[in-house]
N, C-alpha and C positions, 0 to 999 in steps of 0.2 A: 764479314767482320762481326765478331761476337761482341755482345754487350755484357759488360761486367756489372753485376748488380751491386749497388751501393750497400755497404754493410750497415745493418740496422743497429743503432746504438741503444743500449738499455737506458731506461729512465733514471734520473737521479734518485738514488736509494732513499735519501731523506724526504724528497718530495713525494715519491711513491708511497712511502710509509705514512706520510701525513694525509694523503688523499684516501688511502685504504682505511686509515683510522677514522677519518671523518665520515666516510661512507657508512661504515658499520656502526659507528656510534649514532648516526642519524637514523639508521634502521632500527636500532634498539629503542630510540626515543619514539619513532613512528609506531612500533609495535605496542609500546606502552600506551601511546595516545589512542590507538585504535581500540585497544582493550577497554580503556577508560570510556571512550566514546560509546562503545557498544553498551556498556552498563548504564551510562547516563541516558542514552537514547531509549533504551528499554523502559527506564523509569519515567522519562518524559512522555512516552507514548501511552503508558498505563495511566498516568495522571490526566493527560488530555482526554483520553477515552472516558475516564471516570467523570471528568468535568462535563463532557458532552452528554453523558447519560443523566447527569444531575440537572444541568441547566440548558441543554440543547445548544450551547455556545459552540460555534464552528470556527471562530477565528480569535487569535490572541496576539498581542504585541509582545515582542521580546525586548526587554530594556536593560540598560546598565544600572549601576547603583544610584545614578543621578536622574533616573527615569528617561534617559535618552534612548529613543527607539533605534535599534540597529537591525532588527529582523522581524518577520511575522511568521506565524504558523497557522495554516488553514486546514481544516478537515475536509477531505474530498470523499464524498459519499460512495459507498460501494454500489454495485449493480447486481440485479437478479432477474432471472427470467424463468418462465414455466418450461418444465421438461417432463417427458413421459418417464415415470419411475416404475410403473407396473404395467408392462405392455399387455398382458392378458386382461387385466381389469379395464384398461382403456379400450382395447379391441371389443370387449363384450359390450361396453357402453355405446360404442359406435354402431355395433350390430343391432342393438335393441332400439336405438333412437334415430340413427341416420343410416339405414341399410343401403341407401344409394351410394354411400361412400365406403361400403364394406364389400370385400370380394375375396376370392380365393385364387391362388396361383399354383398350378400343378407343375411340379418339377419331378425329375426322376426319384422315385422311392418315397416321396412325401408330398404333402399338400400344405402350402403356407397361406396364412391369412394376410391379405393386403388391404391396408387402409389408404385412401386417397391422400397423398402427401400434402396437396394444397389445402385440404380440409383440416388435416392435422395442424398445419402451420396457422390456419385461421383460428382454431380452437386455442392453441398455445399462445397466440398473440393476444386473444381476448382475455385469457387467464392472466397473462403478464400485466396487461393494462388494468385489470380489475384488482390485481394483487391478491387474488383468492381463487381457489380451484372451482370456479363457476363459469358457465358459458351461457350468455343470453342469446337465444335464437333471434336473429334479426328479422325473421319473417313472422314468427308466431309470438315473440316476446317472452316465451317460456324460458325460465332460468334453470339450467341444469347444474347439479353438482357433478363434477367430472371426476370419476375415480381414476386412480393410476397416474395422476398428474400432481406435481408439486412445484412451488416456487423455490428455486435454488440459486444461491449466490454464484455469480460469474466473475466478480471482482470484489475483493475485500476493500473496505474503507481504509484510507491511509492519510497521513499528515504531510502536507507540502510546506517545506521551510524555505524562506526567501530572505536574503539580506536586503537591507534598504539601499536605494540608489542615491547618488549625490543630488542635491537640490540647492536652490538659492539660499534657503535657510540653513542647510547643512551640507557644506561642500564635500564632506567625507562620506564614503559609502560604508556599509555595515562592517565589512572586514577591516577597513581602516580605523573605524571607531573601536573595534575590539583591540587592534594593535596599540592604539593610543591608551586605552584603559589598562592594558597589560604593562606598558612602559611606565605608567604612572602608579603601578602597584594598586590599582583600584579593582582589579579582577584577578582572582586566584583560581587557577584551574587544577591545582594539585591537592589543595586541602579538601578533606572529605566534607560532604554536605551534611548538615544536621538532619537527622532522620525525623520524619513527621511523627509527632507524638499523638498517639491515640488517646481520646478522651477517657479518663479513668472514671469509673462509676463512683458516685458519692457514697461515702460510708455513713451508716446511721449512727 
């Protein structure tokens, strides 16, 4: 016995048109919001970075026009570690100062210099901890300037943004506070911000 497939009915033209219209209109609004956000985010990051360099401040409250806090922004420091940047200079230093960690490896058609990997890790770890290209010999106490090694960033500093959570004093979370301010016309996300005015030199 064959099964007759039920004929698929087309959606209501008016409803389909309304859904498609709303979808694409929302996409247009989202594109505009993303472009505006990118501009404002770049400016906010530059200003926070400048504030950090000037005051070493790592955290700021984000408030509405009535000073209600609805978010926080925190600077998360970057990370850096020592790396061998000039292999020949580093190898020569090991050869001259720690020959027990210096060796050769003969392979077909050429000879390679081999530095003990555990020793290299120990030197790089000490340089990272000291935050300078120096190695203090734990046995002799002698401090060596280590050539061919530099502190290099492994992760850039960034800013972490968090909305506030509800509390007994404030039952609304940060996003809800923004919605409330927008509904009350206390927050305008479309009007351009006034540009920071540079101090003009006094005229004689």
